[in-house]
N, C-alpha and C positions, 0 to 999 in steps of 0.2 A: 308906730314906734313900739319896739319890743319892751314889755314890762319884765324886769328881772325880779323873780320871786324866789324866796328861799324859806324853808320851813325851820322853825325853832320850837322848842318845847317850853320855853319860858313864858310867863305872863307878859302881855304887851299892853301898854296904856299910853295915850297921847301925852306928850310933854315929858316923858321919861327917857333916860338913856340906858342902853343895854350893851353889855360886853358880848360880842358875838361868840356863840359856841363854836367848837372846833369844826363841825360839819359845815356851818355857814361860812366860817373863815376860809375853808378849803374851796367852797363853791364860789363865793363872791370875790375874795381877795386874791387867791392863788390861781384859780382857773379862769375867772372872768377879768382878773386884774383891775378891779375897781379900786379907787383911792379916795382919800378925804375929799368931801364935797359931792361925791357921786350919789345919785338917788338909787334906792332899791325898795322892794316891797317884802315885808316879812308876814308870815301867817303862822298861827299855832293850832289851828283846827277849831277855833271858836266861832267860825262863820264870818270873820272879818279879815280884810286885807289892811295892813298897816303901812302907810307910806313913810319911808324913813330916809334919812340922810346920813351917810358915813361921815363921822367926825374925826376918826383916827383910823389909820391902817398901817400895820407893820407886819414883819415876818412871823411874829408869834401871836398876833391877834388884832382885834379891831373893836371899835365901838360905834354904835349908831344912835341917832336921836329919832324918836318916834314923833312924826309931824301930824299925822291925821289917820283916822280910821274910816274904812268904807265897808259896809255890809255887802257881802257877795251872795247873790240870790240865783244860783245856777244849779241847785240840787234838784234832782228829778223827784217828782211827786210819786213815782213808781219806785217803791223800796225793794230792790232786788238784793237778795243775799245769795252768794255763790258758795254752795257746799261742794268743795273741790277735793277729789282724791289727790293726795300729794304726788306731784310729778317731779321728775328728776331736774335738778340744777336750774339751768336757764329757762327751761320750759315753764317751771312754776313762776319764775320772775316775770316772764312774758305774759302769762295768764293774769297775774295780779296787776301788772302795769296797764294792760289793755282794758281789762274789766273796770279798773278805776277811771280810765279816760271815758268809758262809756256810761259812767254814773252809778256803778254798783254801790250799795249802802254798806255792805259788810261781806266778810269772808269767813268760812268755816272750813279749814283744812282737815281732812280726815284720812285715817289709815283704814284700809279695807283688805279683803282676802288677797287681791292681786296687786297690791301696792309693791312697787319695786324699791321704794325708799322706806327704810326702817329707821326710826329715830328713837334713841334712848333719851332720858330726861335732859341730859346736858346738851345734846345735839338739838333737841326740840326747842330748848330755850334760845339757843343761838340762831336757829332758823327763824323762829318767831321774830326776834329782834331784826334780823335781816329783812324778812318780809314786810315788817312795819316800815322799815326804811324805804323799801321799793315803792310801797303805796304812797308814802309821804312825798317822795320825789315825783311820782306820777301826778299827784295833786298839784304840785308846783308847776309842772308843765301844762296841765290841763286847765289851770285857773280855778280849781276847786279850793274852797276855804274850810270845808268840813272833811275830815279824814275818815275814810271807812274803817270800821273796826276789823281787826284781824284776830280771830280767836286762836287760842293755843291748839295745836294739832291734837286730835283725840280719835278714838275708835269710832267707826261709822255708827254703831248702835247707840253709843253714848251721845254723839252729836245729834242724831235724829231725835232722841228723847228730849233734848234740851231746846228744841226749836219753839218759837211762839205758837201757841195753840191755834191762833186764827190764820196762820200762814197758808197760802196756796203753795202746794208742794208738787214740783214737777221734776221728772227725770227723762232724759232723751231716750227715745226708743223708735227706730225706723219702722217697727211693726205696729206701732200704736195707731189708733184711728183718729185721735184728736190732734188737730193742728192749731197753731197760734190763733188763726182767725176764728176758730170755733170756741175759744175760751171766753167765759164771761169776763167783763171788765173787772180786774182785781183791784181797782183804785180803793185806797184806804186799808188794804191788807198787805202785809209783807209777802213777797213772792220768793220762795226758795227754789233755786235750780240746782239739782244734784248732778254732778259730772264725775264719772269714774276716772281712775288713773290710767296709765298707758295700757294695762291689760284689760281694762273694762271692769264692769261689775260682775262678780261671780253669782251663781244661782243663790247662794246664801245671802249675799249682799242685796240682791233684788227682793228677796223675801223680807229682809230687814226694812227696806225702803217701802215695800207694799204695806207692811204692818204699821209703818209710821205714817201712812196716808199719802204717799207719793203716787202721782198719776203719770202715765206715760205721755210723752209729747213728741210728735213727729215733726222733724224739720226737713222733710224730703226723704228720698229712698236710700241715700248714701250714708255710710258709717263715717263719722267724723273723728279725727284724732282728739285726744284730751285737750290739747292746746288750741284747737279750733272750735270744739263743741260748745264750750261755755260762752265764748265770744259771739258765736253765731246766734245762740239762744238769747243772750242779753240784747243783741242788736235787734232781733225780731220782736222781742217783748217791748223794748223801748220804742220801736217804730209803731207798734200797734197801740200801746197804752201809755207810753211815757212821753219824753220830750225830744226824741230823735226824729226830726221831721225830714 
């Protein structure tokens, strides 16, 4: 039986009633056409699923009663952070969605020399809100109850300087000698995977990454597109050291 899950940003507690926010109204009541008495599951990113019952449903809103809470334990022990050169439109959404499904713990969008997307402060704020929504929706589909953090977009050098000191730092390079199977088990450390934008990393970008401690990682002899590279790297790392069996 399919579990209908929807993300809300409000606190959730067993025995309380909650007016559904507009996004949940659109998903549960308008799109799925649920009505009073129907069950659903809400989550807010605190690690729990909350079984609910819709107590009222109308054109302008609805209300649910929280019946039970269930801890969701499907987060990967391998904490992968994707440092991603901002890609155009739907490509970026696809990257965020699929990486979330694969268990990524966080995202750091970056601007680099060859970025085709340039964001001023206002556009960056709007894109960040949109990306956070994409990630939350991907969690709803994937059954995750912890929502990966999406950092505000920033220049590559600034992002690299702000990474955890103990992180294993990798960037894809077909000419690198190290493959995934040659890596030491990174369990207990964050793993940051840096993927360039559509135009790839420039020589100056690669210098920034090298000075920040990033090591080259080879995933075979072919050059992968930005929307493929991160997903391939995450899958390989999860298969080797995480929970992708």
